[in-house]
LOTOR-145207 format. One record per atom (N, C-alpha, C, O, CB): residue number from 0; residue in one letter; atom name; x, y, z. Coordinates in nm, 4 decimals. Glycine has a CB too. Example, Ala and Ser with C-alpha at 12.3 -4.5 7.8 and 13.67 -1.06 7.14 Angstrom:
[node 0, a, N, [1.3190, -0.5690, 0.7800]]
[node 0, a, CA, [1.2300, -0.4500, 0.7800]]
[node 0, a, C, [1.3200, -0.3300, 0.7800]]
[node 0, a, O, [1.4236, -0.3319, 0.8465]]
[node 0, a, CB, [1.1308, -0.4473, 0.9046]]
[node 1, s, N, [1.2850, -0.2250, 0.7080]]
[node 1, s, CA, [1.3670, -0.1060, 0.7140]]
[node 1, s, C, [1.2900, 0.0030, 0.7870]]
[node 1, s, O, [1.3409, 0.1138, 0.8039]]
[node 1, s, CB, [1.4084, -0.0598, 0.5725]]
//
This chain:
[node 0, l, N, [-1.0078, -0.1145, 0.8246]]
[node 0, l, CA, [-0.8367, -0.0386, 0.8542]]
[node 0, l, C, [-0.8630, 0.0980, 0.8702]]
[node 0, l, O, [-0.8088, 0.1441, 0.9706]]
[node 0, l, CB, [-0.7087, -0.0489, 0.7144]]
[node 1, g, N, [-0.9342, 0.1851, 0.7985]]
[node 1, g, CA, [-0.9174, 0.3541, 0.7441]]
[node 1, g, C, [-0.9612, 0.3939, 0.8889]]
[node 1, g, O, [-0.9325, 0.5110, 0.9139]]
[node 1, g, CB, [-1.0394, 0.4289, 0.5881]]
[node 2, r, N, [-1.0217, 0.3288, 0.9882]]
[node 2, r, CA, [-1.0381, 0.4178, 1.0972]]
[node 2, r, C, [-0.9494, 0.3982, 1.2325]]
[node 2, r, O, [-0.9587, 0.4452, 1.3459]]
[node 2, r, CB, [-1.1780, 0.4096, 1.1301]]
[node 3, e, N, [-0.8730, 0.3218, 1.1792]]
[node 3, e, CA, [-0.7485, 0.3243, 1.3601]]
[node 3, e, C, [-0.6679, 0.4745, 1.2391]]
[node 3, e, O, [-0.6849, 0.5173, 1.1249]]
[node 3, e, CB, [-0.5613, 0.0718, 1.4205]]
[node 4, s, N, [-0.5720, 0.5061, 1.3704]]
[node 4, s, CA, [-0.4510, 0.6228, 1.3443]]
[node 4, s, C, [-0.3659, 0.5300, 1.2007]]
[node 4, s, O, [-0.3590, 0.4104, 1.1724]]
[node 4, s, CB, [-0.3165, 0.6510, 1.5304]]
[node 5, p, N, [-0.3149, 0.6479, 1.1406]]
[node 5, p, CA, [-0.2316, 0.5872, 1.0285]]
[node 5, p, C, [-0.0681, 0.5036, 1.1284]]
[node 5, p, O, [-0.0303, 0.3993, 1.0750]]
[node 5, p, CB, [-0.1827, 0.7534, 0.8935]]
[node 6, t, N, [-0.0094, 0.5348, 1.2194]]
[node 6, t, CA, [0.0563, 0.4725, 1.3211]]
[node 6, t, C, [0.0147, 0.3460, 1.3303]]
[node 6, t, O, [0.0829, 0.2530, 1.2871]]
[node 6, t, CB, [0.0444, 0.5336, 1.4375]]
[node 7, e, N, [-0.1258, 0.3265, 1.3994]]
[node 7, e, CA, [-0.1305, 0.1744, 1.3929]]
[node 7, e, C, [-0.1739, 0.0746, 1.3159]]
[node 7, e, O, [-0.1707, -0.0481, 1.3259]]
[node 7, e, CB, [-0.1742, 0.1423, 1.4665]]
[node 8, i, N, [-0.2327, 0.1823, 1.2035]]
[node 8, i, CA, [-0.2462, 0.0757, 1.0605]]
[node 8, i, C, [-0.1203, 0.0436, 0.9922]]
[node 8, i, O, [-0.1024, -0.0364, 0.9004]]
[node 8, i, CB, [-0.3377, 0.1429, 0.9355]]
[node 9, a, N, [-0.0329, 0.1224, 1.0547]]
[node 9, a, CA, [0.1240, 0.1187, 0.9900]]
[node 9, a, C, [0.1956, 0.0304, 1.0334]]
[node 9, a, O, [0.2643, -0.0410, 0.9604]]
[node 9, a, CB, [0.2087, 0.2310, 1.0091]]
[node 10, s, N, [0.1916, 0.0226, 1.1408]]
[node 10, s, CA, [0.2126, -0.0995, 1.2475]]
[node 10, s, C, [0.2053, -0.2064, 1.2046]]
[node 10, s, O, [0.2849, -0.2728, 1.1383]]
[node 10, s, CB, [0.1316, -0.1118, 1.3497]]
[node 11, s, N, [0.0940, -0.2293, 1.2470]]
[node 11, s, CA, [0.0229, -0.3388, 1.2067]]
[node 11, s, C, [0.0266, -0.4443, 1.0705]]
[node 11, s, O, [0.0278, -0.5674, 1.0683]]
[node 11, s, CB, [-0.0819, -0.2867, 1.2115]]
[node 12, l, N, [0.0281, -0.3436, 0.9566]]
[node 12, l, CA, [0.0380, -0.3644, 0.8364]]
[node 12, l, C, [0.2191, -0.4600, 0.8353]]
[node 12, l, O, [0.2417, -0.5810, 0.8359]]
[node 12, l, CB, [0.0126, -0.1977, 0.7522]]
[node 13, g, N, [0.3205, -0.3363, 0.8334]]
[node 13, g, CA, [0.4006, -0.3376, 0.8352]]
[node 13, g, C, [0.4596, -0.4301, 0.8336]]
[node 13, g, O, [0.5505, -0.4604, 0.7562]]
[node 13, g, CB, [0.4133, -0.2896, 0.8798]]
[node 14, h, N, [0.3891, -0.5242, 0.9724]]
[node 14, h, CA, [0.4192, -0.6328, 1.1033]]
[node 14, h, C, [0.4077, -0.7464, 1.0289]]
[node 14, h, O, [0.4989, -0.8250, 1.0031]]
[node 14, h, CB, [0.3086, -0.6373, 1.2451]]
[node 15, f, N, [0.2141, -0.7584, 0.9713]]
[node 15, f, CA, [0.2256, -0.8531, 0.9170]]
[node 15, f, C, [0.2753, -0.8642, 0.8040]]
[node 15, f, O, [0.3096, -0.9802, 0.7813]]
[node 15, f, CB, [0.1464, -0.8928, 0.9206]]
[node 16, t, N, [0.2927, -0.8003, 0.7298]]
[node 16, t, CA, [0.3040, -0.8452, 0.5458]]
[node 16, t, C, [0.4733, -0.8619, 0.5372]]
[node 16, t, O, [0.5337, -0.9162, 0.4447]]
[node 16, t, CB, [0.2346, -0.6807, 0.4028]]
[node 17, a, N, [0.5262, -0.8079, 0.6442]]
[node 17, a, CA, [0.7335, -0.8548, 0.6745]]
[node 17, a, C, [0.7308, -0.9806, 0.7102]]
[node 17, a, O, [0.8290, -1.0505, 0.6852]]
[node 17, a, CB, [0.8402, -0.7698, 0.8252]]
[node 18, s, N, [0.5894, -1.0487, 0.7925]]
[node 18, s, CA, [0.6043, -1.1777, 0.8384]]
[node 18, s, C, [0.5428, -1.2682, 0.7695]]
[node 18, s, O, [0.5500, -1.3888, 0.7932]]
[node 18, s, CB, [0.5699, -1.1916, 0.9558]]
[node 19, a, N, [0.4511, -1.1955, 0.6419]]
[node 19, a, CA, [0.3902, -1.3573, 0.6090]]
[node 19, a, C, [0.4942, -1.3132, 0.4872]]
[node 19, a, O, [0.4981, -1.2125, 0.4166]]
[node 19, a, CB, [0.1761, -1.4100, 0.5737]]
[node 20, s, N, [0.5728, -1.4270, 0.4932]]
[node 20, s, CA, [0.6516, -1.5025, 0.3746]]
[node 20, s, C, [0.6066, -1.5368, 0.3026]]
[node 20, s, O, [0.6668, -1.5244, 0.1959]]
[node 20, s, CB, [0.7127, -1.5910, 0.3816]]
[node 21, r, N, [0.4963, -1.5924, 0.2983]]
[node 21, r, CA, [0.4791, -1.7150, 0.1891]]
[node 21, r, C, [0.3560, -1.6102, 0.1543]]
[node 21, r, O, [0.2963, -1.6577, 0.0577]]
[node 21, r, CB, [0.4443, -1.9162, 0.2442]]
[node 22, l, N, [0.2850, -1.4650, 0.2029]]
[node 22, l, CA, [0.1469, -1.4658, 0.1371]]
[node 22, l, C, [0.1666, -1.4498, 0.0332]]
[node 22, l, O, [0.2759, -1.3977, 0.0114]]
[node 22, l, CB, [0.0513, -1.3838, 0.1687]]
[node 23, m, N, [0.0735, -1.4841, -0.0984]]
[node 23, m, CA, [0.0981, -1.4469, -0.2076]]
[node 23, m, C, [-0.0240, -1.3482, -0.2978]]
[node 23, m, O, [0.0094, -1.2900, -0.4010]]
[node 23, m, CB, [0.1348, -1.5697, -0.2614]]
[node 24, d, N, [-0.1258, -1.3422, -0.2584]]
[node 24, d, CA, [-0.2495, -1.2709, -0.2879]]
[node 24, d, C, [-0.3374, -1.1637, -0.1580]]
[node 24, d, O, [-0.4130, -1.2105, -0.0729]]
[node 24, d, CB, [-0.3447, -1.3970, -0.3340]]
[node 25, l, N, [-0.3135, -1.0616, -0.1681]]
[node 25, l, CA, [-0.3922, -0.9629, -0.0942]]
[node 25, l, C, [-0.4657, -0.8772, -0.1234]]
[node 25, l, O, [-0.4328, -0.7954, -0.2093]]
[node 25, l, CB, [-0.3434, -0.9081, -0.0396]]
[node 26, n, N, [-0.6017, -0.8704, -0.0524]]
[node 26, n, CA, [-0.6913, -0.7112, -0.1197]]
[node 26, n, C, [-0.6910, -0.6977, 0.0446]]
[node 26, n, O, [-0.6825, -0.7502, 0.1556]]
[node 26, n, CB, [-0.9000, -0.7138, -0.2394]]
[node 27, l, N, [-0.7070, -0.5847, -0.0352]]
[node 27, l, CA, [-0.7399, -0.4534, 0.0764]]
[node 27, l, C, [-0.8263, -0.3170, 0.0312]]
[node 27, l, O, [-0.8528, -0.2112, 0.0882]]
[node 27, l, CB, [-0.5884, -0.3877, 0.1242]]
[node 28, a, N, [-0.8519, -0.3646, -0.0796]]
[node 28, a, CA, [-0.9526, -0.2508, -0.1198]]
[node 28, a, C, [-1.1058, -0.2353, -0.0683]]
[node 28, a, O, [-1.1911, -0.3188, -0.0384]]
[node 28, a, CB, [-0.9647, -0.2608, -0.2631]]
[node 29, r, N, [-1.1047, -0.0434, -0.0712]]
[node 29, r, CA, [-1.2089, -0.0017, -0.0014]]
[node 29, r, C, [-1.2248, -0.0702, 0.1733]]
[node 29, r, O, [-1.3086, -0.1269, 0.2435]]
[node 29, r, CB, [-1.3298, -0.0407, -0.1017]]
[node 30, n, N, [-1.0167, 0.0045, 0.1839]]
[node 30, n, CA, [-0.9760, 0.0095, 0.3388]]
[node 30, n, C, [-0.9386, 0.0788, 0.3720]]
[node 30, n, O, [-0.8434, 0.0706, 0.4496]]
[node 30, n, CB, [-0.9116, -0.0509, 0.3936]]
[node 31, g, N, [-0.9856, 0.1779, 0.3373]]
[node 31, g, CA, [-0.9589, 0.3448, 0.3475]]
[node 31, g, C, [-0.8106, 0.3499, 0.4133]]
[node 31, g, O, [-0.7699, 0.3739, 0.5270]]
[node 31, g, CB, [-1.0876, 0.4383, 0.4612]]
[node 32, l, N, [-0.7528, 0.3189, 0.2994]]
[node 32, l, CA, [-0.5656, 0.3242, 0.3106]]
[node 32, l, C, [-0.5094, 0.4446, 0.2373]]
[node 32, l, O, [-0.5840, 0.4946, 0.1531]]
[node 32, l, CB, [-0.4795, 0.1785, 0.2270]]
[node 33, r, N, [-0.4092, 0.4904, 0.2527]]
[node 33, r, CA, [-0.3583, 0.6057, 0.1959]]
[node 33, r, C, [-0.2142, 0.5813, 0.2207]]
[node 33, r, O, [-0.1600, 0.4932, 0.2876]]
[node 33, r, CB, [-0.4158, 0.7393, 0.2543]]
[node 34, c, N, [-0.1627, 0.6825, 0.1493]]
[node 34, c, CA, [-0.0192, 0.6735, 0.0999]]
[node 34, c, C, [0.0809, 0.6687, 0.2573]]
[node 34, c, O, [0.1977, 0.6514, 0.2225]]
[node 34, c, CB, [0.0178, 0.8315, -0.0147]]
[node 35, d, N, [0.0727, 0.6770, 0.3927]]
[node 35, d, CA, [0.1297, 0.6236, 0.4786]]
[node 35, d, C, [0.1132, 0.5229, 0.5058]]
[node 35, d, O, [0.1936, 0.4538, 0.5684]]
[node 35, d, CB, [0.1292, 0.6649, 0.5512]]
[node 36, h, N, [-0.0145, 0.4821, 0.4589]]
[node 36, h, CA, [0.0187, 0.3176, 0.4987]]
[node 36, h, C, [0.0774, 0.2210, 0.4321]]
[node 36, h, O, [0.1373, 0.1228, 0.4759]]
[node 36, h, CB, [-0.0805, 0.2498, 0.5197]]
[node 37, i, N, [0.0577, 0.2529, 0.3264]]
[node 37, i, CA, [0.0737, 0.1884, 0.1829]]
[node 37, i, C, [0.2634, 0.2350, 0.1876]]
[node 37, i, O, [0.3369, 0.1660, 0.1170]]
[node 37, i, CB, [-0.0570, 0.2856, 0.0233]]
[node 38, k, N, [0.3098, 0.3180, 0.2484]]
[node 38, k, CA, [0.4555, 0.3019, 0.2828]]
[node 38, k, C, [0.5827, 0.1907, 0.3207]]
[node 38, k, O, [0.6919, 0.1588, 0.2737]]
[node 38, k, CB, [0.4507, 0.3597, 0.3643]]
[node 39, t, N, [0.4985, 0.1553, 0.4325]]
[node 39, t, CA, [0.4793, 0.0842, 0.5396]]
[node 39, t, C, [0.4752, -0.0819, 0.5817]]
[node 39, t, O, [0.4972, -0.1582, 0.6758]]
[node 39, t, CB, [0.3844, 0.1313, 0.5607]]
[node 40, m, N, [0.4285, -0.0781, 0.4340]]
[node 40, m, CA, [0.3912, -0.2570, 0.3854]]
[node 40, m, C, [0.4778, -0.3009, 0.2995]]
[node 40, m, O, [0.5063, -0.2452, 0.1935]]
[node 40, m, CB, [0.2461, -0.2918, 0.3043]]
[node 41, c, N, [0.5361, -0.4307, 0.3530]]
[node 41, c, CA, [0.6541, -0.5308, 0.2099]]
[node 41, c, C, [0.5914, -0.6186, 0.1603]]
[node 41, c, O, [0.5325, -0.7019, 0.2292]]
[node 41, c, CB, [0.7993, -0.6266, 0.2523]]
[node 42, f, N, [0.5902, -0.6191, 0.0192]]
[node 42, f, CA, [0.5426, -0.7170, -0.0423]]
[node 42, f, C, [0.6372, -0.7883, -0.1639]]
[node 42, f, O, [0.6283, -0.8001, -0.2861]]
[node 42, f, CB, [0.4207, -0.6663, -0.0853]]
[node 43, t, N, [0.7157, -0.8215, -0.0772]]
[node 43, t, CA, [0.8269, -0.9227, -0.0899]]
[node 43, t, C, [0.7482, -1.0350, -0.2269]]
[node 43, t, O, [0.7415, -1.0346, -0.3498]]
[node 43, t, CB, [0.8601, -1.0140, 0.0963]]
[node 44, s, N, [0.7016, -1.1184, -0.1157]]
[node 44, s, CA, [0.6112, -1.2388, -0.1854]]
[node 44, s, C, [0.5116, -1.2095, -0.2357]]
[node 44, s, O, [0.4629, -1.3071, -0.2928]]
[node 44, s, CB, [0.5663, -1.3369, -0.1124]]
[node 45, l, N, [0.4348, -1.0937, -0.2476]]
[node 45, l, CA, [0.3041, -1.0994, -0.3271]]
[node 45, l, C, [0.2988, -1.1029, -0.4838]]
[node 45, l, O, [0.3602, -1.0372, -0.5679]]
[node 45, l, CB, [0.2291, -0.9840, -0.2901]]
[node 46, t, N, [0.2008, -1.2058, -0.4949]]
[node 46, t, CA, [0.1862, -1.1953, -0.6694]]
[node 46, t, C, [0.0533, -1.1035, -0.7151]]
[node 46, t, O, [0.0263, -1.0471, -0.8211]]
[node 46, t, CB, [0.1593, -1.3702, -0.7442]]
[node 47, f, N, [0.0000, -1.1116, -0.6188]]
[node 47, f, CA, [-0.1626, -1.0663, -0.6755]]
[node 47, f, C, [-0.1505, -0.9558, -0.5387]]
[node 47, f, O, [-0.0902, -0.9943, -0.4386]]
[node 47, f, CB, [-0.3341, -1.2259, -0.6737]]
[node 48, c, N, [-0.2337, -0.7687, -0.5446]]
[node 48, c, CA, [-0.2818, -0.7344, -0.4472]]
[node 48, c, C, [-0.3746, -0.6259, -0.5184]]
[node 48, c, O, [-0.3591, -0.5625, -0.6228]]
[node 48, c, CB, [-0.1832, -0.7010, -0.3413]]
[node 49, d, N, [-0.4833, -0.6281, -0.4173]]
[node 49, d, CA, [-0.6100, -0.5395, -0.5164]]
[node 49, d, C, [-0.5769, -0.4392, -0.3589]]
[node 49, d, O, [-0.5977, -0.4618, -0.2397]]
[node 49, d, CB, [-0.8392, -0.6406, -0.5667]]
[node 50, l, N, [-0.5156, -0.3219, -0.4363]]
[node 50, l, CA, [-0.5428, -0.1577, -0.3210]]
[node 50, l, C, [-0.6337, -0.0701, -0.3588]]
[node 50, l, O, [-0.6600, 0.0451, -0.3243]]
[node 50, l, CB, [-0.4140, -0.0448, -0.3083]]
[node 51, s, N, [-0.6967, -0.1772, -0.4698]]
[node 51, s, CA, [-0.8494, -0.0694, -0.5511]]
[node 51, s, C, [-0.9463, 0.0158, -0.4410]]
[node 51, s, O, [-0.9834, -0.0177, -0.3285]]
[node 51, s, CB, [-0.9932, -0.1980, -0.6418]]
[node 52, q, N, [-0.9750, 0.1509, -0.5257]]
[node 52, q, CA, [-1.0634, 0.2288, -0.3944]]
[node 52, q, C, [-1.0269, 0.2668, -0.2456]]
[node 52, q, O, [-1.1047, 0.2794, -0.1510]]
[node 52, q, CB, [-1.1719, 0.1480, -0.3641]]
[node 53, n, N, [-0.9099, 0.2798, -0.2474]]
[node 53, n, CA, [-0.8612, 0.3806, -0.1445]]
[node 53, n, C, [-0.8284, 0.4952, -0.1515]]
[node 53, n, O, [-0.8398, 0.5503, -0.2610]]
[node 53, n, CB, [-0.7785, 0.3543, -0.0956]]
[node 54, s, N, [-0.7779, 0.5684, -0.0403]]
[node 54, s, CA, [-0.7049, 0.6936, -0.0757]]
[node 54, s, C, [-0.5922, 0.7241, -0.0713]]
[node 54, s, O, [-0.5282, 0.8053, -0.0045]]
[node 54, s, CB, [-0.7338, 0.7733, -0.0291]]
[node 55, i, N, [-0.5624, 0.6333, -0.1699]]
[node 55, i, CA, [-0.3870, 0.6270, -0.1935]]
[node 55, i, C, [-0.3876, 0.7755, -0.3399]]
[node 55, i, O, [-0.4439, 0.7876, -0.4487]]
[node 55, i, CB, [-0.3128, 0.3933, -0.2797]]
[node 56, s, N, [-0.2906, 0.8613, -0.2566]]
[node 56, s, CA, [-0.2604, 0.9664, -0.3884]]
[node 56, s, C, [-0.1688, 0.9464, -0.4553]]
[node 56, s, O, [-0.1079, 0.8408, -0.4386]]
[node 56, s, CB, [-0.2364, 1.0956, -0.3673]]
[node 57, n, N, [-0.1257, 1.0394, -0.5549]]
[node 57, n, CA, [0.0043, 1.0287, -0.6470]]
[node 57, n, C, [0.1020, 0.9626, -0.6106]]
[node 57, n, O, [0.1585, 0.8607, -0.6502]]
[node 57, n, CB, [0.0632, 1.1386, -0.6751]]
[node 58, a, N, [0.1226, 1.0769, -0.4808]]
[node 58, a, CA, [0.2150, 1.0214, -0.4455]]
[node 58, a, C, [0.2824, 0.9278, -0.4051]]
[node 58, a, O, [0.4049, 0.9209, -0.4141]]
[node 58, a, CB, [0.2249, 1.0483, -0.4186]]
[node 59, g, N, [0.1344, 0.7618, -0.3065]]
[node 59, g, CA, [0.0938, 0.6431, -0.2848]]
[node 59, g, C, [0.1105, 0.6341, -0.4129]]
[node 59, g, O, [0.2112, 0.5636, -0.4062]]
[node 59, g, CB, [-0.0280, 0.6088, -0.2168]]
[node 60, a, N, [0.0947, 0.6472, -0.5209]]
[node 60, a, CA, [0.0644, 0.5459, -0.6590]]
[node 60, a, C, [0.2312, 0.5247, -0.7018]]
[node 60, a, O, [0.2930, 0.4224, -0.7316]]
[node 60, a, CB, [-0.0513, 0.6416, -0.8166]]
[node 61, e, N, [0.2766, 0.6751, -0.6904]]
[node 61, e, CA, [0.3880, 0.7016, -0.7265]]
[node 61, e, C, [0.5021, 0.5468, -0.6265]]
[node 61, e, O, [0.5573, 0.4476, -0.6742]]
[node 61, e, CB, [0.4067, 0.8894, -0.6828]]
[node 62, y, N, [0.4955, 0.5841, -0.5193]]
[node 62, y, CA, [0.6085, 0.4826, -0.4591]]
[node 62, y, C, [0.5849, 0.3696, -0.4724]]
[node 62, y, O, [0.6774, 0.2884, -0.4697]]
[node 62, y, CB, [0.6379, 0.4855, -0.3293]]
[node 63, i, N, [0.4318, 0.3229, -0.4941]]
[node 63, i, CA, [0.4515, 0.1534, -0.5845]]
[node 63, i, C, [0.5134, 0.0972, -0.6781]]
[node 63, i, O, [0.5710, -0.0114, -0.6841]]
[node 63, i, CB, [0.3663, 0.1094, -0.6398]]
[node 64, i, N, [0.4875, 0.2330, -0.8001]]
[node 64, i, CA, [0.5336, 0.1719, -0.9722]]
[node 64, i, C, [0.6715, 0.1959, -0.9268]]
[node 64, i, O, [0.7333, 0.0908, -0.9442]]
[node 64, i, CB, [0.4774, 0.2747, -1.1501]]
[node 65, t, N, [0.7925, 0.3392, -0.8473]]
[node 65, t, CA, [0.8592, 0.2751, -0.8335]]
[node 65, t, C, [0.9469, 0.1787, -0.7280]]
[node 65, t, O, [1.0692, 0.1660, -0.7328]]
[node 65, t, CB, [0.8813, 0.3248, -0.8779]]
[node 66, s, N, [0.8720, 0.1240, -0.6472]]
[node 66, s, CA, [0.9395, -0.0168, -0.6502]]
[node 66, s, C, [0.8773, -0.1349, -0.6714]]
[node 66, s, O, [0.8743, -0.2148, -0.5778]]
[node 66, s, CB, [0.9960, -0.0424, -0.5430]]
[node 67, l, N, [0.8121, -0.1712, -0.8052]]
[node 67, l, CA, [0.8242, -0.2423, -0.8666]]
[node 67, l, C, [0.9188, -0.2227, -0.9611]]
[node 67, l, O, [0.9674, -0.3201, -1.0187]]
[node 67, l, CB, [0.7337, -0.2662, -0.8909]]
[node 68, a, N, [0.9586, -0.0927, -0.9907]]
[node 68, a, CA, [1.0362, -0.0443, -1.1292]]
[node 68, a, C, [1.1854, -0.0638, -1.0747]]
[node 68, a, O, [1.2709, -0.0541, -1.1627]]
[node 68, a, CB, [1.0000, 0.1388, -1.1865]]
[node 69, s, N, [1.2479, -0.0984, -0.9012]]
[node 69, s, CA, [1.3399, -0.1524, -0.8699]]
[node 69, s, C, [1.3725, -0.2513, -0.8526]]
[node 69, s, O, [1.4831, -0.3016, -0.8725]]
[node 69, s, CB, [1.3619, -0.1262, -0.8186]]
[node 70, l, N, [1.2476, -0.3094, -0.7984]]
[node 70, l, CA, [1.2630, -0.4537, -0.8048]]
[node 70, l, C, [1.2795, -0.5245, -0.6440]]
[node 70, l, O, [1.3393, -0.6205, -0.5955]]
[node 70, l, CB, [1.4005, -0.4825, -0.9029]]
[node 71, k, N, [1.2039, -0.4338, -0.6038]]
[node 71, k, CA, [1.1522, -0.4305, -0.4723]]
[node 71, k, C, [1.0350, -0.5188, -0.4429]]
[node 71, k, O, [1.0197, -0.5429, -0.3231]]
[node 71, k, CB, [1.1179, -0.3000, -0.4423]]
[node 72, l, N, [0.9400, -0.5781, -0.5339]]
[node 72, l, CA, [0.8631, -0.6292, -0.5304]]
[node 72, l, C, [0.8340, -0.7398, -0.6640]]
[node 72, l, O, [0.7458, -0.7633, -0.7466]]
[node 72, l, CB, [0.7931, -0.5380, -0.4970]]
[node 73, p, N, [1.0074, -0.8024, -0.6141]]
[node 73, p, CA, [0.9778, -0.9273, -0.7270]]
[node 73, p, C, [0.9041, -1.0422, -0.7539]]
[node 73, p, O, [0.9573, -1.1347, -0.8153]]
[node 73, p, CB, [1.0569, -0.9799, -0.7427]]
[node 74, c, N, [0.7959, -1.0483, -0.7185]]
[node 74, c, CA, [0.7149, -1.1218, -0.7637]]
[node 74, c, C, [0.5955, -1.1055, -0.8098]]
[node 74, c, O, [0.5310, -1.1773, -0.8863]]
[node 74, c, CB, [0.7094, -1.1822, -0.7057]]
[node 75, m, N, [0.5555, -0.9579, -0.7345]]
[node 75, m, CA, [0.4644, -0.9153, -0.7872]]
[node 75, m, C, [0.4066, -0.9262, -0.9647]]
[node 75, m, O, [0.4718, -0.9043, -1.0668]]
[node 75, m, CB, [0.4915, -0.8087, -0.7413]]
[node 76, r, N, [0.2885, -0.9604, -0.9525]]
[node 76, r, CA, [0.2561, -1.0168, -1.1455]]
[node 76, r, C, [0.1099, -0.9610, -1.1732]]
[node 76, r, O, [0.0542, -0.9706, -1.2826]]
[node 76, r, CB, [0.2448, -1.2382, -1.1815]]
[node 77, q, N, [0.0538, -0.9006, -1.0586]]
[node 77, q, CA, [-0.0837, -0.8007, -1.0485]]
[node 77, q, C, [-0.1387, -0.7113, -0.9535]]
[node 77, q, O, [-0.1920, -0.7472, -0.8485]]
[node 77, q, CB, [-0.1821, -0.8652, -1.0545]]
[node 78, l, N, [-0.1234, -0.5808, -0.9959]]
[node 78, l, CA, [-0.1436, -0.5326, -0.9061]]
[node 78, l, C, [-0.2987, -0.4046, -0.9183]]
[node 78, l, O, [-0.2973, -0.3436, -1.0253]]
[node 78, l, CB, [-0.0008, -0.4917, -0.8770]]
[node 79, d, N, [-0.3839, -0.3775, -0.8505]]
[node 79, d, CA, [-0.4718, -0.3384, -0.8820]]
[node 79, d, C, [-0.4987, -0.2328, -0.7952]]
[node 79, d, O, [-0.5234, -0.2275, -0.6747]]
[node 79, d, CB, [-0.5463, -0.4227, -0.8988]]
[node 80, l, N, [-0.4846, -0.1204, -0.9151]]
[node 80, l, CA, [-0.4935, 0.0605, -0.8607]]
[node 80, l, C, [-0.6218, 0.1218, -0.8677]]
[node 80, l, O, [-0.6383, 0.2193, -0.7944]]
[node 80, l, CB, [-0.4024, 0.1711, -0.9582]]
[node 81, t, N, [-0.7251, 0.0819, -0.9471]]
[node 81, t, CA, [-0.7961, 0.1079, -0.9967]]
[node 81, t, C, [-0.9267, 0.2242, -0.8968]]
[node 81, t, O, [-0.9664, 0.1850, -0.7871]]
[node 81, t, CB, [-0.8145, -0.0192, -1.0505]]
[node 82, d, N, [-0.9690, 0.3387, -0.9461]]
[node 82, d, CA, [-1.0500, 0.4071, -0.9090]]
[node 82, d, C, [-1.0005, 0.4714, -0.7280]]
[node 82, d, O, [-1.0791, 0.5006, -0.6379]]
[node 82, d, CB, [-1.1810, 0.3151, -0.9357]]
[node 83, l, N, [-0.8738, 0.4758, -0.7252]]
[node 83, l, CA, [-0.8115, 0.5391, -0.6048]]
[node 83, l, C, [-0.8074, 0.6260, -0.5627]]
[node 83, l, O, [-0.7043, 0.6892, -0.5858]]
[node 83, l, CB, [-0.7330, 0.5406, -0.5892]]
[node 84, l, N, [-0.9073, 0.6890, -0.4770]]
[node 84, l, CA, [-0.9242, 0.8401, -0.4663]]
[node 84, l, C, [-0.8624, 0.9267, -0.3740]]
[node 84, l, O, [-0.8181, 0.8989, -0.2626]]
[node 84, l, CB, [-1.0431, 0.8663, -0.4471]]
[node 85, r, N, [-0.8656, 1.0977, -0.4673]]
[node 85, r, CA, [-0.7610, 1.1584, -0.4277]]
[node 85, r, C, [-0.7886, 1.2757, -0.3460]]
[node 85, r, O, [-0.8584, 1.3765, -0.3570]]
[node 85, r, CB, [-0.6884, 1.1856, -0.5306]]
[node 86, a, N, [-0.6732, 1.2047, -0.2222]]
[node 86, a, CA, [-0.6843, 1.3140, -0.0796]]
[node 86, a, C, [-0.5946, 1.4189, -0.0610]]
[node 86, a, O, [-0.4716, 1.4250, -0.0591]]
[node 86, a, CB, [-0.6637, 1.2436, 0.0552]]
[node 87, s, N, [-0.6724, 1.4892, -0.0496]]
[node 87, s, CA, [-0.5725, 1.6233, -0.0156]]
[node 87, s, C, [-0.4016, 1.6301, 0.0719]]
[node 87, s, O, [-0.3638, 1.6071, 0.1868]]
[node 87, s, CB, [-0.6751, 1.7129, 0.0859]]
[node 88, p, N, [-0.3645, 1.6548, 0.0008]]
[node 88, p, CA, [-0.1586, 1.6540, 0.0726]]
[node 88, p, C, [-0.1984, 1.6507, 0.2084]]
[node 88, p, O, [-0.1528, 1.5603, 0.2784]]
[node 88, p, CB, [-0.0210, 1.8348, 0.0441]]
[node 89, a, N, [-0.2810, 1.7397, 0.2608]]
[node 89, a, CA, [-0.2453, 1.7505, 0.4140]]
[node 89, a, C, [-0.3178, 1.6121, 0.4758]]
[node 89, a, O, [-0.2535, 1.5402, 0.5522]]
[node 89, a, CB, [-0.3132, 1.9090, 0.4919]]
[node 90, r, N, [-0.4520, 1.5804, 0.4390]]
[node 90, r, CA, [-0.4705, 1.4606, 0.4980]]
[node 90, r, C, [-0.4511, 1.3632, 0.4574]]
[node 90, r, O, [-0.4999, 1.2672, 0.5169]]
[node 90, r, CB, [-0.5534, 1.4428, 0.5295]]
[node 91, n, N, [-0.3649, 1.3390, 0.3279]]
[node 91, n, CA, [-0.3280, 1.2084, 0.3177]]
[node 91, n, C, [-0.1654, 1.2277, 0.3419]]
[node 91, n, O, [-0.1137, 1.1543, 0.2577]]
[node 91, n, CB, [-0.3777, 1.1386, 0.1709]]
[node 92, n, N, [-0.0889, 1.2753, 0.3978]]
[node 92, n, CA, [0.0376, 1.2966, 0.4633]]
[node 92, n, C, [0.1408, 1.2545, 0.4084]]
[node 92, n, O, [0.2302, 1.1866, 0.4588]]
[node 92, n, CB, [0.0443, 1.2516, 0.5741]]
[node 93, e, N, [0.1287, 1.3056, 0.2715]]
[node 93, e, CA, [0.2517, 1.3048, 0.1968]]
[node 93, e, C, [0.3767, 1.3640, 0.1963]]
[node 93, e, O, [0.4169, 1.4699, 0.1481]]
[node 93, e, CB, [0.2282, 1.3265, 0.1117]]
[node 94, t, N, [0.4298, 1.2771, 0.2579]]
[node 94, t, CA, [0.5950, 1.3835, 0.2843]]
[node 94, t, C, [0.6531, 1.2526, 0.2495]]
[node 94, t, O, [0.6164, 1.1402, 0.2839]]
[node 94, t, CB, [0.6588, 1.4723, 0.4801]]
[node 95, t, N, [0.7662, 1.2953, 0.1627]]
[node 95, t, CA, [0.8035, 1.1872, 0.1287]]
[node 95, t, C, [0.9544, 1.1680, 0.2294]]
[node 95, t, O, [1.0193, 1.2713, 0.2461]]
[node 95, t, CB, [0.8104, 1.1879, -0.0360]]
[node 96, k, N, [0.9833, 1.0969, 0.2648]]
[node 96, k, CA, [1.1131, 0.9944, 0.3783]]
[node 96, k, C, [1.2473, 0.9397, 0.2957]]
[node 96, k, O, [1.3342, 0.8755, 0.3548]]
[node 96, k, CB, [1.0289, 0.8145, 0.4486]]
//
């Protein structure tokens, strides 16, 4: 996934996760995902998500944690954020919207 442009990945992941209302487990480990990719995903039905070993920065991890705290992820029971690579803010497109 990480080879495509952020716009292409964001569009594909956002569309896929929004339309997969019964998707419960999702493994996206080691896919080169960044903060801007994560912000487009809809995880509402997931109970498990592995995002380990991606280039998700502190801003991306904070977005996920905020989503958990605000109950935007009502079914999430297990989330793997281990070994996240810290990319520079300029490369990681860390603008908050």
